[in-house]
C-alpha angles and dihedrals in degrees: 000000000000111000131196090244090057091050091051091049091050090049091054093048092049093048093049091049092051096052092045093050096041096088089059091070100030132085123234093265094054091041088061093043095049089047088059090050090050087056088055087051088058090051090050090054088055091050091048092050092051100036107024098041101023100036090229110135103204112192091180101062088125088069092068092039090051094045092055091045095051094047094057092036089059090057093045090047090059090044090062112090093203094056098051126103106258120231097013135116091214118087098228129141122255096246089070087070092047091052094044121123112261113261097014119128110261100232096040091046093054093048093046091049090062105267088153087077089064096048098087092048092071083086109070094208088063091056091050093050092047090048088067100028099052095054089046092051092047092048091044094052092045093044094050090058099039103042097037088054089050092238109166145158121023092353090069089051092051093049094049090046093052092046095054090049091049094050090047090056091049092051091049095045092049090069096150088059104032104023089243118229091001093066122196116315138156091057128178125242120278110244133195118186090341095310115121121214109219109204092231097044123104090233089066091048090053091047088059093040091051093053090046091054092047090049093049096046095040093049091047091053090046096054090049092057123093090261090053092051091049090050090054089049089052089050091054097044123356095184092055091049090052090048089054090055103256120145095236098188093053093056093044092048093049096052092040091057092044089054089050092050090052090050091049090052090051090051091055092047090050090055090052091051101037099032098223144074122213138180086238085081085072096047115126090234091058093051091049089048088059090056091049091054091054093045093051094048095039120275093220092058122069093200092042092053091048093050091046091056094048095043097048091049093048090050092046092050093048095046095044090056094050112099093220095055102029092112098040106037093108091053090050091053089048092053090049090052093049092049092050092049092049100044104021104037091167092049129233091313090057091052091049090048093051090049091050092050092051089049090050092050090050092054090045091052092048090053091057095061114114133210114264114262094019117109113216114245092244091058097052110114114247114266095021129104116242 
């Protein structure tokens, strides 16, 4: 008999096979583009873990994505020979000179502007560690306040929304340190053990695909643990979970920080593929778009949310480059989203699950058929031989 678990497992295997085989039929340009979409799939997994399984609607997911992106971008900025300050012993980026106060001595100006913050990022491993650690610290600090105070529902969404906008303003206003609206560009190549990951190389694609697979499988195993089941119980009824003796804030905080760590990882991978970091990562529209990806794919399904993010970006890229729809592609995507919400409230994953259940019932019913002329054992009158 076909079970839902077997169908889920087959879906995971098929999806993994497709993303691993995709570079064999794609050119370098599309390899790079699909790699970006896979990064968005990782973000969608983080949203699904937090929203679909934890019931925590985070409208500031871009904060963690942007934090991870900026941490690695700072290291790669210093790794670029063309973006370094020339003739200085201090490893600071060139834009610090452009943003310097007129008439101020070059060296003193850079130091006074906070170049010491850039010093540790000359080691790439520090940027990688901070790309995970900073989102976790931000999520941990926010979660301690929110969940301990038993703030829930729309209030969590409003707080995360306000926080991402606040951090975005800070990044833009700190132009001498962050280059403001311009973001971080002209980055060096990401290296691991002396091997460089060119953004258009298949090795970089497989780096992203590998982390996506690890994120998907790891998150799936996590939600199937006892902690994951308790989190879903908390999502359904927090008061009942507290009555049963569970420390609700601890579970919420743990999964909230895990979601932030995944988003930080995605931000770093996006920098490797796209070669820039921008304050637009922390735009409200981008964070809401992440929620839309998860809703289209199915927020209660990790794989569904991931596929939804990839699919909607592939469609958007294809439509936006078509001359007929170049002016209306955003409206088309909006109509698709409305139709899915109206007719597929559980997203594409919910539709696939319903189809699998119908298929399972059909196989179960076919197994109950009996041979003509033979009376099933359960129907034999008591006291008579069959």
